[in-house]
N, C-alpha and C positions, 0 to 999 in steps of 0.2 A: 503493499498499501504506501502509494508517493503521499507524502506530508504537504500540506499547503505551506506557502511562502509564511503566513501568520504564525502556524504551529511551529514552523523552523526557527520563527525569531524567538517565539517563547523559549524553546529548548536551549537557543544559542544563550538566551539572557539570563534564563532561571533553571539550571540543570544542578542539582545538588550533588551530581556526580563528579562535578567539577572541583568540588570542595574535598580536599583529602581529611581534614578532620571529620567532615561527615561522613565519608565511607567508614572512618574508623570506628566512630560511634555505632553504626548500622552492624559491623560485625561483632562488636564487643556487646551489643544488645541482644542479638540474634543468639551469641552462645551464652549467654546468662540464660535467657529464656529458656532455652533448648534444655538446658540443666536443671532450670526449676520446674520444667512443665516435666521432667521423668522422675525428679527425686523428691518433690515436695508431694502433700496428700492431694488428691484429685478428686475426693469426695465431699470436700468441704471449702468453703470459701473463707481463706483467713489470710494471714499477713504476707505470704508469697503473692496471692494472687493480686493484692494492690501492688505488690511492687512491681509485678508482670504489667499491669496497666502501665505504671509511670515510665517504666521502661521501654515500653512499646510507643511512649508519647514522647520519649527524649528526643531521638532525631527530629521530631516535628516543632519542638521546642526551638531547638538549633537552627532549624530553617526559619522560622519565625523570628527569631533573634537577629539574624544575619539577612533578614528582609531577602530571601530567599524563595518567596511564596508567590505564585502567579495570583492566586485567588486571596483578597484578604477578607473575604466572608469567613474563611476557614477560622481567623482569630476570635471570631463572634461567637462560634459552637464551643471552644476549648473550654470556656468556664462552666457551661452546663454539663459539659462531660466530665470535669472534675468534681462537680456537685454529684453526679451519678454515682462516681467513684465513692465518694465519701460516703453515700448512702449504703452501697452495698457492705461497707465495712462498721455501718452501726446500726444498720436496722436486721431483723432476723427473719421477716416475712416473706413469705413465698414470691411477691414480686422482685425483691431486692436480692434472695438467694438464688433464684431459680430463673428470672427473666433478665433482669438487668446486667449480669455478667456476659450474656449473649449479646444484648443490644449495644453495650459498651465495646464489645470486638467489632461489631459491624461499624459503629459509628467511628471507630480509629480507622478501619479500613476506607470509610467514606472520606475522612478526613483526610487523610494521604492522597488519594484519587485525585479528590477535588484541590489540593494545595497547588497541584502543578497545572491544573486547567483553568485558563482564563475564562471567567464568567462573568454576565451581565447582570444578573437577578439573583438575590440571597436564595429564593427557593431552590434553585439550580443545585445547592449545595447538598441536598438530600437526594438527590436525583444522580448518582454518578453514572458517568458515561464511560464505560469500560473499553480499553484498548483492543482492536482486533487482531494487530500485528504485532503481537508479544509471543516471543519464543521463550518458551519455558528452559528448555535446555541451555539456553544462552544467558541465564537470568543470573548463575552463580558466576560465569565468567564476567559478567558487569561490574563485579567487586572483584573478585579474587584477581582476575589476570592483571590488571592496574596494578594492584598492591604487590604481586611478584615481580614485576618487571620495574614498577616505580616511575617509568618513563611518561606516564602521563602526567605526574605530578613532580617530576623533577623540577621544573621551574617555579612552581609554587614551594618547593623546600628549600629552594635556595632563596628564593625572594622574601621568606619569611622563617626565621630560626625558631618561633616560638615552639612549631610543633616538635621538633628535635629538643628544644628545652624543656618541654615538659615531658616527653618522653626520658631524656636524662636522669629528671629530678625524681620521677617515678622508679626508675631503674635503681638509683641509688637509695630513695627512703623505703621501699616495700622489703626488702632483706632486714634493715635495721627495725623496723616495726613488728615485721614478726620475731625478731629476737626478743624485744621488749615486750611483746603478748605473750610469749610463751613463758618469761621470766615471771611475767604479773601473774598469768595462771596458776603457776606453781606457789607462788607465795600467798594467794587468797583464795581458800576454796569458794567464796561467794560469787567473787569475780569470774572463777574459772566456770560455775555453774551457769553463770549469765550467759558468757561467751559461748559455752557450750549449747545453751538453748538456743540462742541466737542463730546460729550457723547449723544447727540440726537438721535432719530431713527425717520424714517418719519413713519414707521407702529408702533402704539400705542400698548402696550401688552393688550391684550385680552383673555378671558378664555380659547379659545383653544389653544393658547400658552403653557397652561400648559401642555399639551399632545403632541404637536408638537416639541417642544424644545427636552424634553428627547427621544422622538422617532429620531429626528435629532442627537443626541448625540450617541445614539447607532449605527446608520445608519453609520456615521463618525468612531467610535470606530471599527466597523467591517471592515471597508475599511483597516483601519491601521492593524487590526489583518490580514486581509487576505493577504496584501502585506507583513510583514514580515514573514508569513508562508510558502511563496513560496520559500523556500529554496532549492535550487537544483544546481545540478554541470553542467555547461554547455559546454559541449565538442562537437566539430566538428568531423564529420565522413570524414576523408581525404580518406579514401579507397571506393571511389564511382566506381561503372561501368561505362564502356565507353559506348558511344552511340552505336547504331547500326549503321554502317556506310551507309548502303542502306538507313535506313528510314531517317537517318538526312540528307544525300544526295538527297533524294527527297525533303525534308520538304526546305533546304535551296536553293537548285537548283530552285525549284518552284517559290519561292519568287525573288530570283535574276532575272528570266525571266520576272515576271511580273513588277518589278522596273525598268527594263532595259527599257519594254515597254512603261511605264508610263513617263519616261525621255526624252524618244524620242519626247514628246509633250511639255516638259517643257524646253528642252535647247532652240529652236529657241527663247523663251522668255528671257531666263536668258543671252542671247549673246545679242539678238534685243533689249530688252526692250522695251518702248513704241512706237518706230518706228514700229516693228513687230506688235504691237496691231492697231495701227494706218492703218498701211497697209493692214491688213486682215478685217478692219471694225468693230472691237470689241470695245464695249463700255468700256472704261478705268476704270469707275467706279464698275462697275458689275463684271469686270475679277479681278481686284484688291481685291476686298470685299471677292471672293471666294477662299479658300483654305487654308489660314494662320492658320485657327483653326483644320481644318481636318490635314493637315500637320504636326502640333506640334502633335497630337493625335498619327499618322502613327510614328513619330520619337519617341514619350514614348513607344509605342508597341516593336519598335525594340530595344530598349535598355532594356526592359524586357526581351524578347527572348534573347538578349545575355548575362544578368546575370543570366539566367536558366543553357545556354549552358555552360558559365564557370565553373559550379559545376562539371560538369560531362567531362570536357574538357581534354583528355590525349594527348596533343601536335599532335593531328592528324593532317596531313598538310591540307587536302582536306576540313577540317571544319576550319582551320584557314584562308583558303584562299577565302572559300565562304562567311563565316560569315564578313571578313574586305570587301569583296566586297558590302556585303549587307550594312554594315555600311558607306563606302565612297559613295553609292548612295543615302543612307538616308541623309548622309552630304549636298549633292547637292541639295535635295530635302528641307532641311533646309535654305540652302541660297536662294533657290527660293521662300520659303514662307516669309523670310525677306525682301526679294525685293518687293513683294506684300504688305507685312505690312507697308512700308516707302513708297511706291505709294500712298497707300489708305490714309496713314495719311498725304500725302502732300496736298491731296483734302481734307478732312474730318476734319483733325486735330485728336490729341490724345485723348484718353481715359484711364481711370484705365485698364479696361479690355484688352485694347490693349497691354499698358506697359507690365501688367502681360504677356501676350502670350508672346510677344518680348522677354522679360527676360528668360522665360522658354525655347524658342527656343534657344538663346545662351547657357545656361545650358545644354542642351540634346546635343548639339554639341561638348560642351566640354567632355561630358561621352563618346561621340561617338569617339570622336578622341583620347582619352584616350585608349579607347577600341582596336582601331588599334593597339596601342603602346603596350599592353598588349599582344596583340597575338605576336608582333614580339619579345618582351623582354621575354617572356615566365614565367613571376611573377607567383606566387602562387595564386588562385582565392580569397583568403581571404585578401590579398594585395589589389586586384580590389575593393572588397566591402567595405574595410576599407576607401579606396580614395572616394569611391561615398557617402559613409555617410558622412565624412567629409565634402566633398564640398556640399551636401544638407542642413546640418545643417548650414554651414558658408552663404550660399546663400540665405537660407529662411530667416535668421536673419537679414542679410543686407536690403533685400526686405522688411521685416518687420519694420526696422529702418529709412526708407527714409519718407519723406512726399510726397507720391505717389500723392496727390490730389493737393497739391501745384506745383508740377513739371507737372502735367496735365495743371491747371490754366494758370502758367507762358509760359508753351509752345504754347499752344492756342492763349492767348493775344498777344503774340510777333510774331507767325506764321500770324495773321490776322490783324496785325497793320494797313496795307496799304490797306486791304479789309474786315473793319469791320462788313459789312451784311453778310460774310461769317461764322462768329465766331458763333459758337453753344452756346447762353446763356441760354438757357434752361437747357443743360445738365451740364454747371457750375453751375447753380442755384441750382443745386440738390446735390451739393457737401457739405462737412461739414464746419466748421468754420476754418479748417486749411488752406483754400485758403482766409481769408481775407487780410493777407500782399498783396497779388497780386492783389487785385481787388478795392482798394481804389481809384484809379484814374480812374475806369471804371463806367459804369452806370449798371453793375451786381449786381442783389440784390439775396441775398440766400433765398430759399423758405422754411421757417420755417416749415412748416408741413411735407414736404419729408425730411428735416434735421432734425427734432425732432427724427424720426424714428433712425436714425444713431447715431446722436450726441447729442440728449436731449438738444435743446437749450434754455428750459425754467427751467434750472437748479438754484437753490439757493445756489450760490457760498460762501454764509455766513454760509452755512450748512455743516457741515463735513461729514455727509452721503451722499450730493450730489456733494460735491465737486471734480473737475477733473481739475489736472493742467494744461493741455494741452487747455481744453477748456476755464475754467476762465481767464487764463492769456491772452488769445486773446480776449476775452470780454472785460477785463480791459483796454484792450491797445487799441481796436478798437470799442469798443462801439456795441451798437445794430443798427447803423444804416445803415449797408449794409445787414441785416437781414428782411425779410417781415415778420411779425406777424400776419396781418388780410388779409382775401382774399375778 
């Protein structure tokens, strides 16, 4: 594939591989990560995982510091990513321990790919454009071959002696540091224990690690190589074809008719509330629990349709009216969904999933409201996409940064204080140690077997490899008296 002139200019101007120090950092990071992933525990999120995230970001920080990134939007995402990393190390709920680690790895990859791509708008950051001309087997050579010959960086080394001075300083310092460290460990058992735990790994070194560590090193190196090779110019085609009015009219008109028909059955409940349900002999519990998940999906689909339509929207009045009408009806459905959610929670209590669905409903309602304003103000479509992207990042980071299980426990305990027999203690016992501050004056006991799956209750908090600041601080403060360890 032949690069365009603009893409060649980007590569020549901002190519991290031209920086010898950056290449050395990537090689070092790849080696350390390969060792961590082979020797550190793999079934729990602990200190070494946080160290891995920071190490993966280290070359990116270096690129940002040296102003070697083509896309300045990358810097805007990094603070939110750091917040998510802190959440992983502080909370013990399912989102932080099972979902966020995957999201963090994906985000890091997206940031590296986006950092070398010239973009026009912020929303493009979360939509990576992958390189189609990358050769995997040539990836290792991208780093290793220049290092072995040093020809590519010969002039840089001659021009600046800083790299040589740093290397010489480390060469002199490390043997002396190791000598003093050995003597200090021999002289103080507590210090020796601290250092041993700091660098201890749960998985002992075995023969097969001689093969898996180099393979992991090459794999990480390939990922770095792929990311920085995806240099592209990311322009947006604003000259799009308009929708066929007949086709889009039939589509939106049919949806509006269907939505109006459905709302005819929802309006009596919206305005009548529980009285309407009782007068018609409907079981309140069954009625309340049906609908809020499905209506949340409906809202999400309508938002998706809106985002597709605005890309080819040319200020057609009929599309503006019909799409605004569809979004307004969807907002009414969202209000109905929230009423059902609150009614059901008033009878059965809150759960983590119900809170997430409730907050997702509010987010979609906000997007639908802004969408209606978009049609009134006739703003460019990319400004709406930028707004949706920013709101999505802010909303998700905020939700991930709250003690959701603590909120659920506190809400249920307060709600059923006068009727403790209605409190779902089994549900609460399945939550993590994040609820320990709220159950101290209750008879609720956490189920360690279920609890272990998410927050790994039997960690050794004295071992760096298993240390998790959120879990270990709560166990140190509240102890194990509220955790059932035997069945």
